[in-house]
C-alpha positions in Angstrom: -11.4 -47.1 -56.0 -7.8 -46.4 -57.5 -4.7 -46.4 -55.1 -4.6 -42.5 -55.1 -8.2 -42.2 -53.9 -7.5 -44.9 -51.3 -4.6 -43.2 -49.7 -6.4 -39.9 -49.7 -9.4 -41.3 -48.0 -7.4 -43.2 -45.6 -5.2 -40.1 -44.6 -8.4 -38.0 -44.0 -9.9 -40.8 -41.7 -6.6 -41.3 -39.9 -6.4 -37.6 -39.2 -10.2 -37.4 -38.0 -9.1 -40.2 -35.5 -5.9 -38.4 -34.3 -3.4 -40.6 -36.3 -0.8 -39.7 -39.0 -0.6 -41.7 -42.1 -0.6 -45.4 -41.5 1.9 -45.5 -38.5 -0.9 -45.4 -35.9 1.0 -42.6 -33.9 -1.2 -40.1 -32.2 -0.8 -36.4 -33.4 0.0 -34.0 -30.5 -2.1 -30.7 -30.7 0.0 -27.8 -31.5 0.5 -25.6 -28.4 -0.3 -22.0 -29.0 2.8 -19.9 -29.1 1.2 -17.6 -26.3 -1.0 -18.0 -23.2 -2.6 -14.6 -23.8 -2.2 -12.0 -26.5 -3.3 -8.3 -25.5 -3.7 -6.7 -29.0 -4.0 -3.0 -30.3 -3.4 -1.2 -26.9 -1.6 1.9 -26.3 1.3 0.5 -24.4 3.1 2.3 -21.7 6.3 0.5 -20.6 6.4 2.2 -17.2 9.7 4.0 -17.7 8.1 7.6 -18.5 8.8 7.2 -22.1 6.2 7.8 -25.0 3.8 5.0 -25.5 3.7 2.7 -28.7 0.5 1.2 -30.2 0.7 -2.7 -30.5 0.4 -6.1 -28.8 1.8 -7.8 -25.7 2.2 -11.6 -25.4 2.1 -13.3 -22.2 3.6 -16.8 -21.8 4.2 -18.8 -18.5 3.5 -15.8 -16.2 6.0 -13.6 -18.0 5.9 -11.1 -20.8 7.1 -13.0 -23.9 7.0 -10.3 -26.6 5.9 -6.7 -27.2 5.4 -5.3 -30.9 3.3 -4.6 -33.8 0.9 -7.3 -34.8 2.2 -10.3 -32.9 -0.4 -12.5 -34.9 -3.2 -14.5 -33.1 -1.4 -17.7 -32.1 -2.7 -17.6 -28.4 -5.0 -19.4 -26.1 -6.7 -16.3 -25.1 -6.8 -13.0 -27.1 -7.8 -9.7 -25.6 -8.6 -6.6 -27.8 -7.4 -3.4 -26.0 -8.3 -1.0 -28.8 -8.6 2.4 -27.3 -7.3 1.3 -23.9 -4.0 1.9 -22.1 -1.9 -1.0 -21.3 0.3 -0.4 -18.4 2.4 -2.3 -15.8 0.3 -3.3 -12.8 0.3 -0.5 -10.4 2.5 -0.7 -7.3 1.3 0.8 -3.9 4.4 1.5 -1.8 2.5 2.4 1.4 -0.2 0.3 2.7 -1.6 -1.4 5.9 -2.9 -4.4 4.3 -1.0 -6.9 6.3 -3.4 -9.4 8.0 -6.5 -8.0 6.2 -5.5 -10.2 3.3 -6.7 -13.2 5.3 -10.2 -11.8 5.4 -10.0 -10.6 1.8 -7.4 -12.9 -0.1 -8.5 -11.7 -3.5 -7.2 -8.3 -2.7 -10.7 -6.9 -3.7 -10.2 -3.1 -3.0 -6.6 -3.2 -4.4 -7.0 -5.6 -7.4 -10.1 -3.5 -8.7 -8.2 -0.4 -8.8 -5.3 -1.9 -10.9 -2.9 -2.6 -8.1 -0.8 -5.9 -8.4 1.8 -5.4 -5.9 2.0 -3.5 -2.7 4.4 -2.8 0.4 2.8 -3.4 3.9 4.2 -2.8 7.5 4.2 0.9 7.2 4.2 3.5 9.8 6.1 1.5 12.3 3.7 -1.4 12.6 3.8 -5.1 11.1 2.3 -8.4 12.2 5.5 -9.9 13.4 8.8 -9.3 15.6 8.0 -9.9 19.2 9.7 -10.7 22.5 9.3 -13.7 24.3 7.2 -12.1 26.9 5.2 -10.2 24.4 4.6 -13.2 22.2 3.0 -15.2 25.0 0.5 -12.4 25.3 0.0 -11.9 21.5 0.0 -15.4 20.1 -3.6 -16.2 21.1 -5.3 -12.9 20.3 -5.2 -10.3 17.6 -2.5 -7.6 17.4 -2.6 -4.8 15.2 -6.0 -6.0 13.8 -4.8 -9.6 13.2 -2.8 -12.5 14.2 0.9 -12.3 15.2 4.2 -14.1 14.1 7.5 -14.2 15.6 9.2 -13.6 12.4 8.4 -12.5 8.9 9.2 -15.9 7.4 6.2 -17.3 9.3 3.9 -14.6 8.1 4.9 -14.9 4.6 4.5 -18.7 4.7 0.9 -18.3 6.0 0.2 -15.8 3.2 1.7 -18.3 0.6 -0.4 -21.2 2.1 -3.4 -19.2 2.2 -3.1 -17.9 -1.5 -3.5 -14.3 -2.3 -4.7 -12.3 -5.4 -2.1 -9.7 -5.4 1.7 -9.7 -4.8 2.7 -8.6 -1.3 5.8 -7.6 0.6 6.4 -6.1 4.1 8.7 -3.7 5.8 9.8 -4.2 9.6 8.0 -2.0 11.9 10.3 -0.1 14.2 7.7 0.3 16.7 7.4 -3.5 17.0 11.1 -3.9 17.1 11.4 -1.3 20.0 8.6 -2.8 21.9 10.1 -6.3 21.6 13.4 -4.9 23.2 12.7 -1.7 25.1 9.0 -2.2 26.0 6.1 0.3 25.3 7.5 2.9 27.5 9.1 6.5 27.0 12.6 5.7 27.7 16.0 5.9 25.8 17.3 2.8 24.3 20.6 1.7 25.9 23.6 0.5 23.8 22.8 -3.0 24.7 19.0 -2.4 23.7 20.2 -1.0 20.4 22.5 -3.9 19.6 19.5 -6.3 20.0 17.3 -4.2 18.1 19.9 -4.2 15.2 20.2 -8.0 15.4 16.3 -8.4 15.1 16.3 -6.1 12.3 19.2 -7.7 10.4 17.4 -11.1 10.8 14.0 -9.9 9.4 15.8 -8.2 6.3 17.7 -11.3 5.8 14.4 -13.2 5.8 13.0 -11.1 3.0 11.5 -7.9 4.6 12.2 -5.0 2.1 13.0 -2.4 4.7 12.2 -0.5 7.9 9.4 1.6 8.7 9.0 4.3 11.3 5.9 5.8 12.8 7.2 8.7 14.9 3.8 10.1 15.6 2.8 6.9 17.3 3.8 5.0 20.7 6.3 3.7 21.3 8.2 4.5 18.1 7.9 8.2 18.9 10.2 7.7 22.0 13.2 7.0 19.8 15.9 9.7 19.0 18.0 10.3 15.9 20.8 8.2 17.3 18.6 5.2 17.4 17.4 5.8 13.9 20.8 6.2 12.5 22.1 2.9 14.1 19.2 1.0 12.8 19.4 2.6 9.3 23.0 1.5 9.0 21.6 -2.1 9.0 19.0 -1.1 6.4 21.8 0.3 4.3 23.8 -2.9 4.6 20.9 -4.6 3.0 20.3 -2.0 0.5 16.9 -2.1 1.8 14.5 0.9 2.2 13.9 3.3 5.1 10.5 4.7 5.1 9.2 7.3 7.8 6.0 8.7 8.9 7.6 11.8 10.4 7.4 13.0 13.9 5.2 15.9 13.0 3.3 16.9 9.9 1.8 20.2 10.7 3.3 22.9 13.0 6.9 21.4 13.2 6.8 19.5 9.7 10.0 21.3 8.6 12.0 20.3 11.6 10.7 16.8 11.3 12.0 16.6 7.7 15.3 17.8 8.8 15.4 14.7 11.2 14.2 12.3 8.7 16.9 13.5 6.2 19.7 13.6 8.9 18.9 9.9 9.7 19.4 9.0 6.0 22.6 11.2 5.6 24.4 9.7 8.4 23.5 6.1 7.8 23.6 6.0 4.0 20.0 4.3 3.9 17.6 5.0 1.0 14.8 7.2 2.3 11.1 7.3 1.6 9.0 10.0 3.2 5.6 8.6 3.7 2.5 10.6 2.8 4.0 13.9 2.6 1.7 16.7 3.9 1.5 20.2 5.2 -1.3 19.7 7.5 -3.8 22.3 8.9 -4.5 25.6 7.3 -1.7 27.4 9.4 1.0 25.2 7.5 -0.5 25.1 4.0 2.2 27.6 2.9 5.0 25.4 3.9 4.7 23.0 1.1 7.2 24.9 -1.2 9.9 24.8 1.6 9.3 21.2 2.1 9.8 20.3 -1.6 13.0 22.4 -1.5 14.4 20.3 1.3 13.9 17.3 -0.8 15.5 18.7 -3.8 18.6 19.9 -1.7 18.8 16.4 -0.1 18.8 14.8 -3.6 21.5 17.3 -4.8 23.6 16.5 -1.8 23.5 12.7 -2.9 20.9 11.3 -0.5 18.7 8.7 -2.2 15.2 10.1 -1.4 11.7 10.0 -2.8 8.3 10.5 -1.2 4.6 9.4 -1.5 1.2 10.8 -1.0 -2.5 9.8 -1.4 -4.7 11.9 -3.5 -7.1 13.2 -0.9 -7.4 16.2 1.4 -8.5 14.2 4.5 -6.1 11.9 6.4 -6.9 8.9 8.4 -5.4 7.9 11.8 -6.7 6.7 15.3 -8.4 8.7 17.9 -5.5 8.2 20.2 -3.8 11.0 18.3 -6.0 13.2 20.4 -3.8 12.2 23.3 -0.3 13.8 23.8 2.7 11.6 22.8 4.0 11.9 26.4 0.7 10.4 27.7 0.5 7.6 25.3 3.2 5.3 26.5 2.7 2.0 28.5 -0.3 -0.5 28.1 -3.8 0.2 27.3 -4.6 0.0 31.0 -2.1 2.8 31.6 -3.9 5.0 29.1 -7.4 4.1 30.6 -6.0 5.2 34.1 -5.0 8.6 32.6 -8.4 9.1 31.0 -9.8 8.5 34.6 -7.4 10.6 36.3 -8.7 14.2 36.8 -5.2 15.9 36.5 -4.1 13.8 33.2 -7.5 13.7 31.9 -7.5 17.6 31.9 -4.2 17.5 30.1 -5.5 15.4 27.3 -8.6 17.4 27.0 -6.6 20.6 26.5 -4.5 18.9 23.9 -7.5 17.5 22.2 -9.2 20.7 21.9 -6.1 22.4 20.7 -6.1 19.9 17.8 -9.7 20.6 17.0 -8.9 24.2 16.8 -6.0 23.5 14.3 -8.1 21.4 12.1 -10.7 24.1 11.7 -13.3 22.7 14.1 -15.0 19.4 15.1 -16.9 19.3 11.7 -13.4 18.4 10.1 -13.2 15.3 12.1 -15.3 12.2 10.7 -15.8 9.0 13.0 -14.6 6.3 10.6 -16.4 3.3 11.8 -17.0 1.7 15.2 -16.7 -1.8 16.5 -19.3 -1.6 19.4 -22.8 -1.9 18.0 -24.1 0.6 20.3 -21.6 3.2 18.7 -22.9 2.4 15.1 -25.1 5.7 15.1 -21.7 7.6 15.2 -20.1 5.9 12.2 -19.6 8.1 9.2 -20.7 11.4 11.2 -18.4 14.2 11.9 -17.6 15.0 15.4 -20.0 18.1 15.5 -22.8 15.6 14.3 -22.0 13.1 16.9 -22.1 15.7 19.8 -25.7 16.5 18.7 -26.7 13.1 18.8 -25.2 12.2 22.1 -25.6 15.5 23.9 -22.0 15.5 24.8 -19.5 18.2 24.2 -16.6 17.3 21.8 -14.0 16.3 24.7 -16.6 14.1 26.3 -17.5 12.6 22.9 -13.8 12.0 22.2 -13.2 10.4 25.6 -16.3 8.2 25.3 -15.3 6.8 21.9 -11.7 6.1 23.1 -12.9 4.1 26.0 -15.8 2.3 24.6 -13.9 1.3 21.5 -10.9 0.3 23.5 -8.6 2.9 21.8 -9.3 1.4 18.4 -11.5 3.9 16.9 -10.4 5.7 13.7 -11.0 9.2 12.1 -10.9 10.9 8.8 -10.0 14.5 9.1 -10.1 17.1 6.4 -6.9 19.0 6.8 -5.1 19.5 3.7 -5.1 21.7 0.5 -5.9 20.5 -3.0 -3.6 22.9 -4.5 -0.7 21.5 -2.4 -1.6 17.9 -3.9 -0.9 19.3 -7.4 2.5 20.6 -6.4 3.3 17.2 -4.8 2.3 15.2 -7.7 4.1 17.6 -10.2 7.5 16.9 -8.3 9.7 14.3 -10.0 10.5 12.3 -6.9 6.7 11.8 -5.8 4.4 8.9 -6.4 0.9 8.0 -5.4 0.3 5.6 -2.6 -2.9 4.9 -0.6 -1.8 4.5 3.0 -4.9 2.3 3.0 -5.6 -1.5 3.1 -7.4 -4.4 1.5 -10.9 -4.3 2.2 -14.0 -6.0 0.5 -17.6 -5.3 0.5 -18.1 -9.0 1.6 -17.2 -10.7 4.8 -16.1 -8.9 8.1 -14.2 -6.2 6.4 -17.4 -4.9 4.7 -18.8 -3.9 8.1 -15.8 -1.2 8.5 -15.9 2.3 7.3 -12.6 2.8 5.6 -11.0 5.9 4.1 -12.0 5.8 0.3 -8.2 5.7 -0.5 -8.4 2.0 0.1 -10.6 1.7 -2.8 -9.8 4.6 -5.1 -6.3 6.0 -4.8 -4.9 5.0 -8.3 -8.0 5.8 -10.3 -8.5 9.1 -8.5 -4.9 10.0 -9.3 -5.5 9.5 -12.9 -8.9 10.9 -13.0 -8.0 14.1 -11.2 -4.3 14.9 -11.9 -3.9 13.5 -15.4 -7.4 13.8 -17.2 -9.0 16.7 -15.3 -6.3 19.1 -14.1 -3.5 17.8 -16.5 -0.8 18.1 -13.9 1.0 15.2 -15.4 1.0 13.6 -18.8 0.0 9.8 -19.0 3.5 8.4 -19.4 4.9 10.2 -16.4 1.8 9.5 -14.3 2.1 5.7 -15.2 5.9 5.7 -14.3 5.1 7.2 -10.9 2.7 4.2 -10.4 4.9 1.4 -11.6 8.6 1.9 -12.5 9.3 4.4 -9.8 7.7 2.5 -6.9 9.2 -0.7 -8.2 12.7 0.8 -8.1 12.2 2.0 -4.6 11.1 -1.4 -3.2 13.8 -3.2 -5.3 11.2 -5.5 -6.8 12.9 -7.8 -9.4 11.6 -7.8 -12.9 8.5 -5.9 -11.9 7.1 -2.5 -12.6 7.9 -2.3 -16.4 6.6 -3.9 -19.6 9.7 -5.7 -20.9 10.1 -9.3 -22.1 11.2 -11.5 -19.5 9.4 -9.4 -16.8 6.5 -10.7 -14.6 3.3 -10.2 -16.5 1.7 -7.8 -13.9 -0.5 -5.8 -16.4 -3.3 -3.3 -15.9 -5.4 -2.3 -18.9 -7.7 0.8 -18.3 -9.9 3.3 -20.2 -8.4 6.8 -19.7 -11.5 8.4 -20.5 -13.6 6.7 -17.8 -11.1 5.7 -15.0 -12.5 7.1 -11.9 -12.8 6.7 -8.1 -16.3 6.1 -7.0 -15.6 5.3 -3.4 -16.9 8.1 -0.9 -16.5 8.6 2.7 -20.1 7.8 3.4 -20.1 4.7 1.1 -16.4 3.6 0.8 -17.0 0.0 -0.2 -17.6 0.9 -3.9 -15.2 -0.3 -6.7 -13.9 2.3 -9.2 -14.7 2.6 -13.0 -12.5 2.2 -16.0 -10.2 -0.7 -14.8 -11.2 -3.2 -17.6 -8.5 -6.0 -17.2 -5.8 -6.9 -14.7 -3.1 -9.7 -15.0 -1.2 -10.9 -12.0 1.8 -13.0 -12.9 0.2 -13.7 -16.2 -3.2 -14.8 -14.8 -6.3 -12.9 -16.0 -7.6 -11.7 -12.5 -9.8 -8.8 -13.4 -11.8 -9.5 -16.9 -14.1 -7.0 -18.3 -14.3 -5.2 -14.9 -15.3 -8.5 -13.0 -13.1 -10.8 -10.8 -12.3 -14.1 -12.1 -11.6 -15.8 -8.7 -7.9 -16.3 -9.5 -5.4 -16.0 -6.7 -2.3 -15.7 -8.8 -0.3 -13.3 -6.1 3.1 -14.2 -4.6 5.1 -13.0 -1.5 7.8 -10.7 -2.8 10.5 -12.0 -0.6 14.1 -12.6 -1.0 13.8 -14.4 -4.4 11.7 -11.5 -5.8 14.0 -8.7 -4.7 17.0 -7.3 -6.7 18.8 -5.5 -3.8 
């Protein structure tokens, strides 16, 4: 063997053993340029502009590059030929809250492409309690789950528990009010307002993204516009978001909108009107006037937008059959009114008036029961329940309220499909579920939620983009990503831009569809092929990888 052959043979042997030349130094394998490459997709940045066809590179949980033919130097390569590549969807109105402890993967959310969401809506959140209330709540469920004194404890628990989606929360006005004023129909004093503002300021400083009102629910409904303006000034100081389930969404919805806008006008707070609707047949024709009010407010300089779920049935508690003035106080107070002949008669008359406005008892579906004895009524409309039980409508309502300890929900068909088209066509609207995290597995699988918890975003694209062509794809994606991210003030999320968090949803525009129904809600949608949360492949070829890559979107994740 000559010298040249010897050196050639030695070099090959050394390379096979992981050494270079004759030095004995170990070769460090070259690290791929990217963690993941999504190639050949139709890329929508989330800004409403036309898409491009190309590749997206992910590295270290961030978007590293976007462009044509970024090569193949990646640990994982995904071919997205024929698929839409979008920022992960953002649900700005949810009631997930403590459900994440029973379904940490975020099943019903992540499978529909949602990577981030905003809880604590409609005036309720899992924190903010007075010392007296805390003694009663700390050892028993509240609003469906555990309770915390402050948002930092809640956020810490979520972080320790690990979650599959990104989560943030509003402060519930009803909880702040109850902590200071109590659950009663009384006006807040100046001292009460000062304490409420201090509590709100603290929670916003700790990472809450805003304040939510639920003015159809006790005790939030007992506030006046003065109280709202004072609290909203604190919201404005933090450049946070003021969201409102308005005081009325049917016969007096126009007046309720005036109140919501006035509270923004005199406080300077940014306003998000929750689940905008013209409810009940007598009010369907009000939608055009409602949208004009929003346009007028925007023209005036008020920072306003609104959201809505893409279904004609709303969901709420059976306590809505009780007049607001008879909902104050404790549960025991309400039971006493249901037993008192005089107050019971008032509640009965109000309940019948609501049924008449809805269009009859067949419009109201019982959305799950906790008492096993009432399982026969779950998923049935009120007329069917009456046939089963032999009770009349009021007797049935009263029985369910008492036997379910006031915790029974309803899904009521009271909206018009044509109005949904007008809502989504409006430039300031966005889809939001008003739902929660659910899972077919575990305790949450026993409940009967509104299908919006599983299908809001797929239905939005299926119905209003592909079928009815109310929106083009770029605009629709902006409404699901860039727009809600800007409302919530999420930092570096909601858009596909290098340096932003790699929250990405990849879906088939021809097959995306909501498969959940009122009878069988625990059904995942079609067409969501891949989802990345903070760069981690969480939904892969339509299946969950088991990853829990979500984070709490607290102060360090906000850009306000």
